[in-house]
Structures are given as C-alpha cells and as structure tokens.
C-alpha positions as CSV (number, residue, x, y, z in Angstrom):
1,M,-16.7,13.3,4.5
2,T,-13.9,11.8,2.2
3,V,-14.2,8.1,1.9
4,I,-11.5,5.4,0.7
5,L,-11.8,1.8,0.2
6,A,-9.2,-0.1,2.2
7,I,-8.4,-3.8,1.1
8,G,-6.2,-5.9,3.2
9,G,-5.8,-8.4,6.1
10,T,-6.6,-8.1,9.8
11,D,-3.8,-8.0,12.4
12,S,-4.6,-9.3,15.9
13,S,-1.6,-7.4,17.4
14,G,-3.3,-4.1,15.9
15,G,0.1,-2.9,14.3
16,A,-0.5,-3.3,10.9
17,G,-3.2,-4.2,8.3
18,L,-6.7,-2.7,8.3
19,T,-6.4,-1.5,12.0
20,R,-3.5,0.7,11.0
21,D,-5.3,1.8,7.7
22,T,-8.2,3.0,9.7
23,A,-6.2,4.9,12.3
24,M,-4.2,6.8,9.6
25,A,-7.4,7.6,7.6
26,A,-8.9,9.0,10.9
27,E,-6.1,11.3,11.5
28,L,-6.6,12.6,8.0
29,G,-10.3,13.1,8.4
30,T,-11.2,10.2,6.1
31,A,-13.6,7.2,6.6
32,V,-12.5,3.7,5.7
33,R,-14.7,1.1,3.8
34,P,-12.8,-2.2,4.8
35,V,-12.5,-5.2,2.7
36,V,-11.0,-8.2,4.5
37,T,-8.8,-10.4,2.4
38,A,-7.5,-12.6,5.4
39,V,-7.5,-12.8,9.0
40,T,-4.0,-13.2,10.3
41,V,-2.9,-14.6,13.8
42,Q,0.2,-12.5,14.5
43,T,2.1,-10.7,17.3
44,N,4.4,-8.0,17.0
45,E,7.2,-10.6,16.6
46,A,5.8,-13.5,14.4
47,V,2.9,-14.4,12.1
48,L,1.5,-17.6,13.7
49,D,-1.3,-18.4,11.0
50,V,-3.2,-16.9,8.2
51,H,-6.9,-17.7,7.2
52,P,-7.7,-16.4,3.7
53,C,-11.0,-15.1,2.9
54,P,-12.3,-16.9,-0.3
55,P,-12.0,-14.7,-3.5
56,P,-15.6,-14.5,-4.0
57,R,-16.4,-13.3,-0.6
58,V,-13.6,-10.7,-1.0
59,A,-15.2,-9.5,-4.2
60,D,-18.8,-9.4,-2.6
61,Q,-17.4,-7.2,0.3
62,A,-15.7,-4.8,-2.3
63,R,-19.0,-4.5,-4.2
64,A,-21.1,-4.0,-1.3
65,A,-18.7,-1.2,-0.1
66,L,-18.8,0.6,-3.4
67,A,-22.6,0.4,-3.4
68,T,-22.7,2.2,-0.2
69,P,-22.8,6.1,-0.9
70,P,-20.8,8.3,-1.2
71,L,-18.6,6.5,-3.7
72,P,-15.0,6.1,-2.4
73,G,-12.5,8.6,-3.8
74,A,-9.7,6.2,-3.9
75,V,-8.7,2.5,-3.0
76,K,-5.7,1.5,-0.9
77,I,-4.8,-2.2,-1.4
78,G,-2.6,-3.9,1.1
79,M,-2.3,-7.6,1.9
80,L,-4.1,-9.8,-0.7
81,G,-2.5,-13.2,0.0
82,S,-2.9,-14.9,-3.4
83,A,-3.2,-14.5,-7.0
84,A,-6.9,-15.7,-6.9
85,V,-7.8,-12.7,-4.5
86,A,-5.9,-10.2,-6.6
87,K,-7.9,-11.5,-9.6
88,A,-11.2,-11.1,-7.8
89,V,-10.4,-7.7,-6.4
90,D,-9.4,-6.4,-10.0
91,A,-12.7,-7.7,-11.3
92,A,-14.8,-6.0,-8.4
93,L,-13.2,-2.4,-8.9
94,P,-14.6,-0.1,-11.3
95,A,-12.5,1.9,-13.7
96,G,-11.7,5.5,-12.7
97,L,-10.8,5.1,-9.0
98,P,-7.4,5.8,-8.2
99,I,-5.7,2.8,-6.7
100,V,-2.6,2.8,-4.3
101,L,-1.0,-0.7,-4.3
102,D,1.3,-1.6,-1.2
103,P,2.7,-4.8,-2.7
104,V,2.9,-6.8,0.7
105,L,4.9,-9.9,0.1
106,K,5.6,-10.8,3.8
107,A,4.9,-9.4,7.3
108,S,7.3,-7.0,9.0
109,S,7.0,-9.5,11.8
110,G,8.0,-12.4,9.6
111,G,6.2,-14.9,7.3
112,A,5.5,-14.8,3.4
113,L,2.1,-13.4,2.7
114,M,2.1,-13.3,-1.2
115,E,4.0,-14.5,-4.3
116,A,5.7,-11.9,-6.3
117,D,3.9,-12.8,-9.4
118,G,0.6,-12.7,-7.8
119,F,-0.6,-9.1,-8.4
120,G,-1.6,-9.7,-12.0
121,T,-3.1,-6.6,-13.8
122,L,-3.5,-4.9,-10.6
123,L,0.3,-3.8,-10.8
124,R,-0.4,-2.1,-14.0
125,R,-3.8,-0.7,-13.2
126,A,-2.6,1.0,-9.9
127,A,-2.0,4.6,-10.0
128,L,0.7,4.1,-7.5
129,V,2.8,1.1,-6.4
130,T,4.7,1.7,-3.2
131,P,7.4,-1.1,-2.6
132,N,10.4,-0.9,-0.1
133,L,13.7,-1.7,-1.2
134,A,13.4,-5.5,-0.7
135,E,10.0,-5.8,-2.4
136,L,11.3,-3.5,-5.3
137,E,14.2,-6.0,-6.0
138,V,11.8,-9.0,-5.9
139,L,9.0,-7.3,-8.0
140,S,11.5,-5.9,-10.7
141,G,13.6,-8.9,-11.0
142,V,16.6,-6.8,-11.4
143,L,19.8,-6.7,-9.3
144,G,21.0,-3.2,-9.2
145,S,20.3,0.5,-8.2
146,P,16.8,1.3,-7.0
147,E,16.7,3.5,-10.2
148,A,17.3,0.6,-12.6
149,Q,14.8,-1.6,-10.5
150,A,12.1,1.1,-10.6
151,A,12.6,1.6,-14.4
152,A,12.2,-2.2,-14.8
153,L,8.9,-2.2,-12.8
154,L,7.8,0.8,-15.1
155,A,8.7,-1.2,-18.1
156,Q,6.4,-4.0,-16.9
157,G,3.5,-1.5,-17.0
158,A,3.4,0.2,-13.8
159,R,2.3,3.7,-14.0
160,A,4.1,5.1,-11.1
161,V,6.3,3.7,-8.3
162,L,7.1,5.3,-5.1
163,V,10.4,3.5,-3.7
164,K,10.4,3.8,0.1
165,G,13.6,4.9,1.8
166,G,12.8,3.6,5.4
167,H,14.9,0.5,5.0
168,G,17.8,2.5,3.8
169,T,20.7,4.3,5.7
170,G,21.8,8.0,5.9
171,A,20.6,10.8,8.2
172,E,17.7,11.4,5.8
173,S,14.8,8.8,4.9
174,V,14.2,9.6,1.1
175,D,11.2,8.1,-0.9
176,L,11.6,8.5,-4.6
177,L,8.7,8.8,-6.9
178,F,9.3,7.4,-10.6
179,T,7.1,7.9,-13.5
180,A,7.8,7.4,-17.2
181,E,7.3,11.0,-17.9
182,D,9.0,12.9,-15.3
183,A,12.3,12.9,-13.4
184,P,12.4,11.1,-10.0
185,A,10.9,13.2,-7.3
186,P,12.4,13.0,-3.7
187,F,10.4,13.3,-0.7
188,A,12.9,13.4,2.5
189,A,12.6,13.5,6.2
190,P,15.0,13.2,9.0
191,R,15.6,9.4,9.8
192,L,14.3,8.7,13.3
193,A,15.6,6.3,15.9
194,V,12.4,4.4,16.1
195,S,10.9,1.2,14.5
196,K,7.2,0.6,14.2
197,R,5.3,-2.0,12.3
198,G,2.6,-0.6,9.9
199,T,4.5,2.1,8.2
200,G,3.9,0.8,4.8
201,C,0.2,0.6,5.4
202,S,0.2,4.1,6.8
203,L,2.0,5.6,4.0
204,A,-0.1,4.0,1.4
205,T,-3.3,4.8,3.3
206,A,-2.1,8.4,3.7
207,I,-1.6,8.9,0.0
208,A,-4.8,7.2,-0.8
209,C,-6.6,9.7,1.5
210,H,-5.0,12.7,-0.2
211,L,-5.7,11.3,-3.8
212,A,-9.2,11.0,-2.6
213,K,-9.2,14.7,-1.6
214,G,-8.1,15.7,-5.1
215,D,-4.4,16.1,-4.6
216,S,-2.1,15.5,-7.5
217,L,0.2,12.3,-7.1
218,Q,3.2,14.2,-6.1
219,E,1.3,16.4,-3.4
220,A,-0.3,13.1,-2.1
221,C,3.1,11.5,-1.9
222,R,4.5,14.5,0.0
223,H,1.5,14.7,2.3
224,G,1.7,11.0,3.0
225,K,5.3,11.2,3.8
226,D,4.7,14.1,6.3
227,A,1.8,12.2,7.9
228,V,3.9,9.0,8.5
229,H,6.9,11.1,10.0
230,R,4.5,12.9,12.4
231,W,3.2,9.4,13.6
232,L,6.8,8.0,14.0
233,R,7.7,11.4,15.9
234,R,4.9,10.6,18.5
C-alpha cells in the first residue's frame, strides 16, 4: 500500500488537521503515518486553545514513522505552530522525499497558528507550497496580483507554488500552479455553494498521495483538485 507521512495538529472537532488528512488519504487508498505537532482545542467556530508538542518530540515521531517500513512516498506538512517545530521537522526529514507544504497561518475557525516567517528552509525545500490567497499575500510580502505574489515567493526559493482559488470569486474555482520553468497551469472546477473546513488539508494530502504513487506534479495537482471537488459535492 502507498504510504505518506502527515505532519500537523489534531483538531477536536474533526473538521481539519490530521483527522482530515487521514480521511482523504483513505479515500485514495493510501495509509498515513501521523506526526502530531500540536493538540488544538477547537470547534467549527473557534480555536479555544493550542497545546504545542515539544520540537524534539515532533522530531522523534517523524524519525520513528520513517523507520517503519515501507518508507513513505511523500510528506504532507500542515500546522507546524512555531519556527522551532519547523526546524525540528526539517532536520528529521531525509533528502529525496517530495514534500507538500500547506502553509497554515491560522485556522479556518479563527486563531493564529504560525508566524509567516517561521517556515525557514522548509519553504524552499518543499516540492510544492499550497497557499490560499490570504496566505500567499502574507508569505510573499507583496501587494498585487496572485501572479506577482507567486513570482515573489518563487524568488524567495520556493520550487513550486499552487495558489488555491477557493477563496476567490467567479463561477469556477481555479487553482494555479506556478514554477520558475513553465507557464502557470490552471486547474478548474465549478464553484460549489458549500463551505467546509479542512479543504486545504484535503488538497495538500491528496496531492501528496498522488506524488507518492508516482504522478508528476501537474498530474498530482489535477487529481488533488478532483478529489476535493468530489468530497465537496458529497
């Protein structure tokens, strides 16, 4: 069976975090090795408390998960919570594994979860960074179009950026994949009149699952978009 490493926080409401990662991966026939960075106390409406896991314990979890065969084919990183945890995760991950980084800055139910400058070298090491429009603006430090902001993030060293269009407008939700080498690649789906927490977790996890199965980055992004759309339609 295909396996991914999923690094992130728990969510007591079950709407996001490692619970959502595991549910999406299961739909795609993939097993999850979970690494807990924090225990959050939250409902669908609010983050009530956050209990971070000490960085050395996060690193210990990752090393133990990686030592259990078979080796995961990809890594999905969600909530980290602090620069110290990001540094610990970076040190624990071996070279060569594709990393999908969902740069969680705050919970969709409210509450800050990470400083914008806390990702360190993980932002440059990831095969793909998947910001929404608000996260893209903060991470890039640029006021302007998503194209200009993505270009700024690539200039900072990011290898590829998938700008999520779920928070945009229009009849279609269009995600745009930016790399330094190719023209932007769009992935579109009809915009649905539904709102669910955990869409960012689901998308990054689905992409990681498909990368672990050997898909190219563009193929993984396309399949990931389709998987999230199917989930939202249900």
